[in-house]
C-alpha positions as CSV (number, residue, x, y, z in Angstrom):
1,M,72.8,55.9,93.6
2,S,73.7,53.5,90.8
3,I,71.3,52.0,88.2
4,K,71.8,48.6,89.8
5,D,70.8,50.0,93.2
6,T,67.8,51.6,91.7
7,I,66.7,48.5,90.0
8,K,67.2,46.4,93.2
9,D,65.0,48.9,95.1
10,V,62.4,48.7,92.4
11,V,62.4,44.9,92.5
12,L,61.9,45.1,96.3
13,L,59.0,47.6,96.1
14,P,56.0,45.2,96.8
15,N,57.7,44.0,100.0
16,L,58.4,47.5,101.1
17,F,54.9,48.7,100.2
18,N,53.3,45.9,102.3
19,K,55.7,46.5,105.1
20,L,55.2,50.2,105.4
21,G,51.5,50.3,104.6
22,N,51.3,54.1,104.9
23,R,53.1,55.2,101.8
24,S,51.8,55.2,98.2
25,I,53.5,53.0,95.6
26,Y,54.1,56.2,93.7
27,D,56.1,57.8,96.5
28,L,58.1,54.6,97.1
29,L,58.9,54.3,93.4
30,K,60.0,58.0,93.3
31,D,62.3,57.3,96.3
32,T,64.1,54.6,94.3
33,G,65.5,57.2,91.9
34,Y,63.7,55.5,89.0
35,F,62.1,58.7,87.8
36,N,65.5,60.1,86.9
37,L,66.7,56.8,85.3
38,F,63.6,55.3,83.7
39,N,64.9,55.7,80.1
40,Q,68.1,53.8,81.1
41,I,66.3,50.8,82.6
42,N,64.8,48.0,80.5
43,E,63.3,44.5,81.1
44,G,66.6,42.8,80.7
45,D,68.2,44.9,83.4
46,I,65.3,44.2,85.7
47,K,65.5,40.4,84.9
48,K,69.2,40.3,85.9
49,I,68.5,41.8,89.3
50,L,65.3,39.7,89.7
51,K,67.3,36.5,89.2
52,K,69.3,37.4,92.3
53,N,66.1,38.1,94.3
54,T,63.8,35.3,93.0
55,S,61.4,35.4,96.0
56,C,60.4,38.8,94.7
57,V,58.4,37.2,91.9
58,N,55.9,36.0,94.4
59,D,55.8,39.5,95.9
60,W,54.9,40.9,92.5
61,L,52.3,38.2,91.9
62,L,50.6,39.2,95.2
63,Y,51.0,42.9,94.4
64,S,49.2,42.4,91.1
65,E,46.5,40.3,92.7
66,N,45.9,42.9,95.4
67,K,45.8,46.0,93.2
68,R,42.7,48.1,93.9
69,T,42.2,49.6,90.5
70,D,39.6,49.3,87.7
71,G,42.3,48.8,85.1
72,G,45.9,48.6,84.4
73,Y,48.6,45.9,84.0
74,F,48.4,42.6,85.8
75,F,50.6,39.6,86.3
76,Q,49.3,36.1,87.2
77,K,49.9,32.4,86.9
78,D,47.3,30.7,84.8
79,E,45.7,27.2,85.1
80,N,48.4,25.8,82.7
81,D,51.3,27.0,85.0
82,K,52.1,29.7,82.6
83,Y,52.6,33.4,83.4
84,V,50.4,36.0,81.9
85,V,51.0,39.8,81.6
86,S,48.3,41.9,80.2
87,F,46.6,45.3,80.3
88,F,43.0,45.6,81.3
89,D,41.4,48.7,79.7
90,S,38.5,49.6,82.0
91,K,37.0,52.0,79.5
92,K,36.8,49.4,76.8
93,Q,36.2,46.6,79.3
94,K,38.7,44.3,77.6
95,F,42.2,42.9,77.9
96,E,45.0,44.2,75.6
97,N,48.6,43.2,74.9
98,R,48.2,39.8,76.5
99,K,51.5,38.0,76.6
100,I,52.0,34.4,77.9
101,Y,55.3,33.1,79.2
102,T,56.7,29.9,80.6
103,D,59.6,31.9,82.0
104,K,58.3,33.5,85.2
105,M,61.3,35.8,85.4
106,Q,60.7,37.1,81.9
107,A,57.0,37.7,82.6
108,C,57.7,39.4,86.0
109,S,60.4,41.6,84.4
110,L,57.9,42.8,81.8
111,F,55.2,43.3,84.4
112,I,57.5,45.4,86.6
113,K,58.6,47.6,83.7
114,M,55.1,48.2,82.5
115,E,53.7,48.7,86.0
116,I,56.3,51.2,87.1
117,E,56.0,53.1,83.8
118,E,52.2,53.4,84.5
119,I,53.0,54.6,88.1
120,R,55.6,57.1,86.9
121,K,53.1,58.6,84.4
122,I,50.7,59.4,87.2
123,D,52.5,62.6,87.9
C-alpha cells in the first residue's frame, strides 16, 4: 500500500468508523497501515489528500464533537467562523496548544495528525 493510499484511508476514518460501528478507531487506524508509516506522513501530506475529499472535514468535525473521552485533541468551528484545534488536559482541567485557523483544511489536517498520533500511542 502506498503512502497516498494510507493517507486517503486515514482521511476517510470517521466515515468508516460511523458506518461500521463495531470496530474501534484504534483497529481501523491500524488497518490503514499508518502505524508502519507514521513518521513519513505530515500535516501537509494529509492536507493534499483532504483537499481532494473536502466533505471529510465535516466528518472530522462530527468525530471530534462525538468523542467520548475526558481529554484529548478536539477540532471545532467557533462563533467567529474560525476553526480551533486544541488539546484538553483532563488532569489539569485546562486547554493547551490552542491554535485558531481561518483555513479549515489546515486546521483539519493538524487535528487529524494530532488525533491519529494520540490513537497510535495507545498501544
